[in-house]
PLY file of the C-alpha trace (Angstrom):
ply
format ascii 1.0
element vertex 160
property float x
property float y
property float z
element edge 159
property int vertex1
property int vertex2
end_header
-4.98 -14.15 6.36
-6.12 -11.19 4.30
-3.43 -10.34 1.79
-3.05 -7.72 -0.92
-0.35 -6.00 -2.94
-0.06 -2.26 -3.38
2.18 -0.30 -5.71
2.77 3.19 -7.03
5.02 5.41 -9.02
6.30 8.72 -7.58
2.99 10.49 -8.28
1.05 7.95 -6.25
3.57 7.44 -3.46
1.90 9.53 -0.72
-1.53 8.00 -1.37
-0.01 4.50 -1.44
1.66 5.05 1.91
-1.60 6.27 3.51
-3.57 3.29 2.19
-0.80 0.87 3.17
-0.92 2.16 6.76
-4.69 1.65 6.83
-4.36 -1.91 5.48
-1.65 -2.82 8.00
-3.87 -1.45 10.77
-6.63 -3.78 9.55
-4.31 -6.81 9.82
-3.75 -7.23 6.08
-0.57 -8.84 4.89
0.58 -6.11 2.49
3.23 -6.54 -0.18
4.55 -3.19 -1.35
5.67 -3.76 -4.95
7.13 -0.25 -5.30
7.84 2.59 -5.24
9.32 2.00 -1.80
11.64 5.02 -1.76
10.29 8.32 -3.05
13.84 9.35 -3.97
14.20 6.29 -6.25
10.81 6.03 -7.93
9.83 3.13 -10.15
8.00 4.00 -13.38
4.28 3.25 -13.51
4.65 0.65 -16.26
7.12 -1.45 -14.24
4.95 -1.39 -11.11
1.77 -2.18 -13.06
3.53 -5.11 -14.75
4.56 -6.52 -11.35
0.99 -6.25 -10.09
-0.55 -7.79 -13.20
1.80 -10.76 -13.00
0.85 -11.31 -9.35
-2.83 -11.53 -10.36
-2.06 -13.77 -13.35
-0.05 -16.18 -11.20
-2.92 -16.26 -8.67
-0.50 -15.24 -5.92
-3.03 -12.48 -5.19
-6.71 -12.10 -6.01
-6.76 -8.31 -5.59
-4.38 -5.41 -5.62
-4.10 -1.64 -5.64
-2.04 0.43 -8.11
-1.60 4.19 -7.88
-0.04 6.65 -10.34
-0.89 10.29 -11.09
-4.35 9.61 -12.51
-4.72 5.84 -12.14
-5.12 5.56 -15.89
-1.56 4.55 -16.78
-1.57 1.77 -14.20
-4.96 0.59 -15.46
-3.87 0.56 -19.10
-0.71 -1.47 -18.41
-2.43 -3.88 -16.02
-5.21 -4.55 -18.53
-2.71 -5.67 -21.16
-2.54 -8.96 -19.24
-5.01 -11.80 -19.58
-7.19 -12.25 -16.50
-6.32 -8.85 -15.10
-9.07 -6.26 -14.74
-7.77 -2.94 -13.47
-10.33 -0.19 -12.92
-9.30 3.46 -12.69
-11.70 4.87 -10.09
-12.21 8.34 -8.63
-15.02 7.70 -6.13
-16.30 5.24 -3.56
-19.26 4.57 -5.86
-16.96 3.64 -8.76
-14.82 1.44 -6.46
-17.97 -0.43 -5.43
-19.33 -0.81 -8.96
-16.00 -1.92 -10.46
-16.27 -4.95 -8.17
-20.05 -5.54 -8.17
-20.53 -5.07 -11.92
-17.15 -5.73 -13.53
-15.45 -8.04 -11.00
-12.29 -5.89 -11.22
-9.30 -7.35 -9.41
-7.09 -4.25 -9.28
-8.20 -0.86 -7.99
-6.28 1.90 -9.76
-6.28 5.41 -8.31
-4.69 8.75 -9.00
-2.44 10.36 -6.43
-3.04 13.76 -8.06
-6.82 13.27 -7.78
-7.64 11.24 -4.66
-7.06 12.54 -1.12
-5.81 9.95 1.40
-9.09 9.79 3.33
-10.98 9.15 0.07
-8.42 6.56 -1.02
-8.89 4.65 2.22
-12.68 4.71 1.82
-12.37 3.52 -1.78
-10.04 0.74 -0.67
-12.46 -0.40 2.07
-15.29 -0.53 -0.45
-13.23 -2.32 -3.10
-12.10 -4.98 -0.62
-15.54 -5.50 0.91
-17.57 -5.79 -2.31
-18.08 -9.04 -4.19
-19.17 -9.61 -7.78
-22.95 -8.96 -8.16
-23.26 -7.91 -4.49
-26.41 -5.88 -3.71
-27.70 -6.08 -7.28
-31.16 -7.13 -8.40
-31.43 -10.82 -9.30
-32.07 -10.12 -12.99
-29.06 -7.81 -13.18
-26.82 -10.31 -11.38
-27.83 -13.07 -13.82
-27.13 -10.77 -16.78
-23.73 -9.83 -15.34
-22.74 -13.47 -14.90
-23.57 -14.02 -18.60
-21.71 -10.83 -19.51
-18.65 -11.99 -17.57
-18.66 -15.25 -19.53
-18.96 -13.33 -22.82
-16.12 -11.00 -21.86
-13.96 -14.01 -20.90
-14.55 -15.45 -24.38
-13.64 -12.12 -26.02
-10.55 -11.90 -23.83
-9.43 -15.43 -24.66
-9.86 -14.84 -28.40
-7.99 -11.55 -28.17
-5.02 -12.91 -26.22
-4.76 -16.15 -28.20
-5.24 -14.90 -31.75
-2.92 -16.59 -34.22
0 1
1 2
2 3
3 4
4 5
5 6
6 7
7 8
8 9
9 10
10 11
11 12
12 13
13 14
14 15
15 16
16 17
17 18
18 19
19 20
20 21
21 22
22 23
23 24
24 25
25 26
26 27
27 28
28 29
29 30
30 31
31 32
32 33
33 34
34 35
35 36
36 37
37 38
38 39
39 40
40 41
41 42
42 43
43 44
44 45
45 46
46 47
47 48
48 49
49 50
50 51
51 52
52 53
53 54
54 55
55 56
56 57
57 58
58 59
59 60
60 61
61 62
62 63
63 64
64 65
65 66
66 67
67 68
68 69
69 70
70 71
71 72
72 73
73 74
74 75
75 76
76 77
77 78
78 79
79 80
80 81
81 82
82 83
83 84
84 85
85 86
86 87
87 88
88 89
89 90
90 91
91 92
92 93
93 94
94 95
95 96
96 97
97 98
98 99
99 100
100 101
101 102
102 103
103 104
104 105
105 106
106 107
107 108
108 109
109 110
110 111
111 112
112 113
113 114
114 115
115 116
116 117
117 118
118 119
119 120
120 121
121 122
122 123
123 124
124 125
125 126
126 127
127 128
128 129
129 130
130 131
131 132
132 133
133 134
134 135
135 136
136 137
137 138
138 139
139 140
140 141
141 142
142 143
143 144
144 145
145 146
146 147
147 148
148 149
149 150
150 151
151 152
152 153
153 154
154 155
155 156
156 157
157 158
158 159
């Protein structure tokens, strides 16, 4: 079963709902981690924390977080080891965040991205794998880069 989480604050609520409907129509098991009621919005930092913890626990391998610009969600998500949230504003960026950076959370801005664009970005994010459609030399370099970044990340999160 294809499964993913999606979350937003008030600013990303409408975009989240549009993307959630698309995902459900594509037979995804979708966990909505908030905001679930536009009249009782959850703050971006609480929703991003929930999403980051779901990636860290390996309950999910990918997720989508939406706030006004996508940047706040990305910043909070990236405070967690093993979580790579990419704030994207185009289909191209959604593809490259996966192919080049192996991002596991797509972050978008409800003030910036129209629903039709958000759905296209989501499709691309979910259907792109790390190093997909890249030249062999670039793919090899990116695998090495990913290992180097993992080392930097480990040292950063486990500094005494």
